[in-house]
C-alpha positions in Angstrom: 0.0 0.1 0.0 1.0 3.7 -0.4 2.4 4.7 2.9 4.0 8.0 2.2 1.5 10.0 0.3 3.9 12.7 -0.7 6.3 10.3 -2.2 3.7 7.9 -3.5 5.7 7.1 -6.6 8.5 5.4 -4.6 6.2 2.4 -4.1 3.5 2.8 -6.8 5.7 1.3 -9.6 6.4 -1.8 -7.6 2.7 -2.3 -6.7 0.5 -4.9 -8.5 -2.0 -2.1 -9.5 0.7 -0.5 -11.8 1.2 -3.6 -13.7 -2.5 -4.2 -13.9 -3.2 -0.7 -15.2 -0.6 -0.9 -18.0 -0.9 -4.6 -18.8 -1.9 -3.8 -22.4 1.2 -1.9 -23.1 3.2 -4.5 -25.0 6.6 -5.0 -26.8 5.0 -4.4 -30.2 3.6 -1.0 -29.2 7.0 -0.1 -27.7 9.0 -1.2 -30.7 6.8 0.8 -33.1 7.0 3.9 -30.9 10.9 3.7 -30.7 11.2 3.1 -34.4 9.0 6.1 -35.2 10.5 8.4 -32.6 14.2 7.7 -33.5 13.4 8.1 -37.2 11.7 11.4 -36.6 14.6 12.7 -34.5 17.1 11.4 -37.1 19.4 10.0 -34.4 22.7 8.7 -35.8 23.4 5.0 -35.4 25.4 4.4 -32.2 24.0 7.4 -30.5 23.9 7.3 -26.7 20.4 7.4 -25.1 19.3 7.7 -21.5 15.9 6.1 -21.0 14.8 7.9 -17.9 12.3 6.0 -15.7 12.6 3.0 -18.0 10.6 0.6 -15.9 11.3 -2.9 -17.1 13.1 -1.6 -20.1 10.8 -2.3 -23.0 11.6 1.0 -24.7 15.4 0.6 -23.9 15.4 -2.9 -25.5 14.0 -1.7 -28.7 16.3 1.3 -28.9 19.2 -1.1 -28.5 17.9 -3.3 -31.2 17.8 -0.2 -33.4 21.6 0.2 -33.0 21.7 2.7 -30.1 23.8 2.6 -26.9 21.2 2.8 -24.2 21.3 3.2 -20.4 17.9 2.7 -18.8 17.4 4.0 -15.2 14.5 3.6 -12.9 13.6 4.1 -9.2 12.1 0.6 -8.9 14.7 -2.1 -7.8 12.3 -4.8 -9.1 12.0 -3.3 -12.5 15.7 -2.9 -12.8 16.4 -6.4 -11.6 14.1 -7.7 -14.3 15.5 -5.4 -17.0 19.1 -6.4 -16.3 18.3 -9.8 -17.9 18.5 -8.0 -21.2 21.9 -6.2 -20.8 24.6 -6.5 -23.4 27.6 -4.5 -24.4 25.4 -1.6 -25.6 22.4 -1.8 -23.2 22.9 -1.2 -19.4 20.3 -0.7 -16.5 20.8 1.0 -13.3 18.7 2.0 -10.2 18.5 5.7 -10.2 16.2 8.6 -9.2 15.3 10.8 -12.2 15.3 14.0 -10.2 19.0 13.7 -9.9 21.6 13.9 -12.7 22.9 10.5 -13.9 26.8 10.6 -14.0 27.2 10.6 -17.7 26.0 12.8 -20.7 24.0 11.4 -23.7 23.0 12.3 -27.2 19.5 12.0 -26.2 17.5 11.6 -23.0 13.9 10.0 -23.3 11.5 10.3 -20.5 8.6 8.3 -21.8 5.2 6.9 -20.8 4.0 9.7 -18.6 6.9 9.5 -16.1 6.9 13.2 -15.6 4.5 15.6 -13.9 3.4 13.6 -10.9 5.8 15.4 -8.5 5.3 18.8 -6.9 6.7 21.8 -9.0 10.1 21.8 -7.3 10.8 18.1 -8.0 9.5 18.5 -11.5 12.0 21.3 -12.0 14.7 19.0 -10.5 13.8 16.4 -13.2 14.0 19.1 -15.9 17.4 20.3 -14.6 18.7 16.6 -14.3 17.8 16.0 -17.9 19.5 19.2 -19.1 22.7 18.1 -17.1 22.5 14.7 -18.8 22.4 16.0 -22.3 25.4 16.8 -24.4 25.6 20.3 -25.8 23.6 19.4 -29.0 21.5 16.7 -27.3 17.9 16.1 -27.6 15.4 15.7 -24.7 12.1 14.1 -25.1 9.3 14.1 -22.4 6.2 12.1 -23.3 3.3 12.9 -20.9 -0.4 13.6 -20.8 -1.2 14.7 -17.3 -0.8 18.5 -17.4 -1.2 20.1 -14.0 
C-alpha cells in the first residue's frame, strides 16, 4: 500500500496495481513507438540514449535493437532487476532517481510513458534540470506525458 502520500511514486511502480493498469502496453507497441521516434529525431546509429524512468526496459530494449547505446534507469529495484536480464555491451540498466543527474551525458534523454509531472513543481524542476545536465551540448530531450497540472 502507499504509505508515504507525498512520495507515493516510490512504491507505486512496484505495486501490482501499476502492472494491472498498464498490462496492455506490450513490446509491439514499444517497438513501433521507438522506431517512429528515433526516425523522426534522425538519431545517428550508435547514438547514446538515456531512458529515464525506464521501468522494465521495454523501450530501452528496442532502442538497443535499433543500434543505439542505451542506459535505462528507474527508481524501482524490481523493475531494474528484471531489465538487467536483457543487458549487453550496448544496453545497461541502473537503479536511479530521475530527479538527480545521472553521472554521464547522452546524445538523447527520453522520459517516456508519462513518467513526468506527478511530483510537486520543485521536484518537476529538479527532473528538468537533471535532464539538461545529462544532455550533451547538442543533445535532444524528449518528455512524453499527458497529465498536465
